[in-house]
C-alpha positions in Angstrom: 1.4 -5.1 -15.8 5.1 -5.1 -15.7 5.5 -7.0 -19.0 3.0 -4.6 -20.7 4.8 -1.5 -19.4 8.2 -2.8 -20.4 7.0 -3.8 -23.9 5.5 -0.3 -24.4 8.9 1.2 -23.4 10.6 -1.0 -26.0 8.3 0.5 -28.6 9.4 4.0 -27.6 6.4 4.9 -25.6 6.8 6.9 -22.4 5.2 4.8 -19.6 4.5 5.7 -16.1 3.2 3.3 -13.4 1.5 4.6 -10.3 1.3 2.2 -7.4 0.9 2.3 -3.6 3.4 1.8 -0.8 3.2 1.5 3.0 6.3 3.6 3.6 4.6 7.0 4.2 6.3 9.0 1.4 6.3 9.2 -2.4 9.0 7.0 -4.0 10.2 7.4 -7.6 12.4 5.0 -9.5 13.0 3.7 -13.0 12.8 0.0 -13.5 13.7 -1.4 -17.0 12.9 1.9 -18.5 9.5 2.3 -16.8 9.0 5.3 -14.5 7.4 4.0 -11.3 5.8 6.4 -8.8 4.8 4.8 -5.5 2.3 6.8 -3.5 1.9 6.3 0.3 -1.5 4.8 1.1 -3.5 7.3 3.1 -6.0 5.1 5.0 -6.3 3.5 8.4 -3.9 0.6 7.7 -2.0 -1.2 5.0 -4.4 -3.8 3.7 -1.8 -6.2 2.3 0.0 -7.0 5.6 -0.6 -10.3 7.5 -1.9 -8.3 10.5 -5.4 -9.2 11.5 -8.0 -6.4 11.6 -11.4 -6.4 13.2 -14.6 -6.1 11.2 -15.1 -2.5 12.4 -11.6 -1.6 11.3 -12.2 -3.2 7.9 -15.5 -1.4 7.6 -13.9 2.0 8.3 -11.1 1.2 5.9 -13.6 0.5 3.1 -15.7 3.5 4.0 -12.6 5.7 3.6 -11.7 3.9 0.4 -15.0 4.8 -1.3 -13.8 8.3 -1.7 -10.4 9.0 -0.3 -9.7 12.7 -0.9 -6.0 12.4 0.0 -5.5 9.7 -2.5 -7.6 11.4 -5.2 -5.4 14.5 -4.8 -2.1 12.6 -5.2 -3.4 10.6 -8.2 -4.8 13.7 -9.8 -1.4 15.4 -9.4 0.4 12.5 -11.0 -2.0 12.4 -13.9 -1.8 16.2 -14.4 2.0 16.2 -14.3 2.2 13.3 -16.9 -0.8 14.2 -19.0 -1.1 10.7 -20.5 -2.9 9.8 -23.7 -4.0 6.5 -22.3 -4.7 5.4 -18.7 -4.8 1.6 -18.0 -6.0 0.5 -14.6 -6.1 -2.9 -12.9 -7.2 -2.3 -9.4 -8.3 1.0 -7.9 -8.7 -0.2 -4.3 -6.8 2.2 -2.0 -6.4 4.9 -4.7 -9.8 6.6 -4.7 
C-alpha cells in the first residue's frame, strides 16, 4: 500500500491513507507526500497486540466489528471531507 500511495503522489495525484491506531485519538501526518489519517479503533480491544483474549471476548469483538457505528461515522467523515474519485481497500476489519 505504501509503495502504491507514494507512486501515485509522484504522478501528482492527491493521496490519502486512512488507517487505525490504538492511541485513542485521530492522528494526522504526511509521510513521503502521502497524507495519513490514523483513526482510533472503537472496539473492545486492539486486535493486533500480543495480549491473549478469551473466546467470548473475541466473539464480542467480531460482533461489534460486523457493524461498528462509531467507526462508520469516522470513516464517513474522512471520505466526505476528501471526496475521492477512487477508494482502494485492503482490509476493512475494524473499520466497519
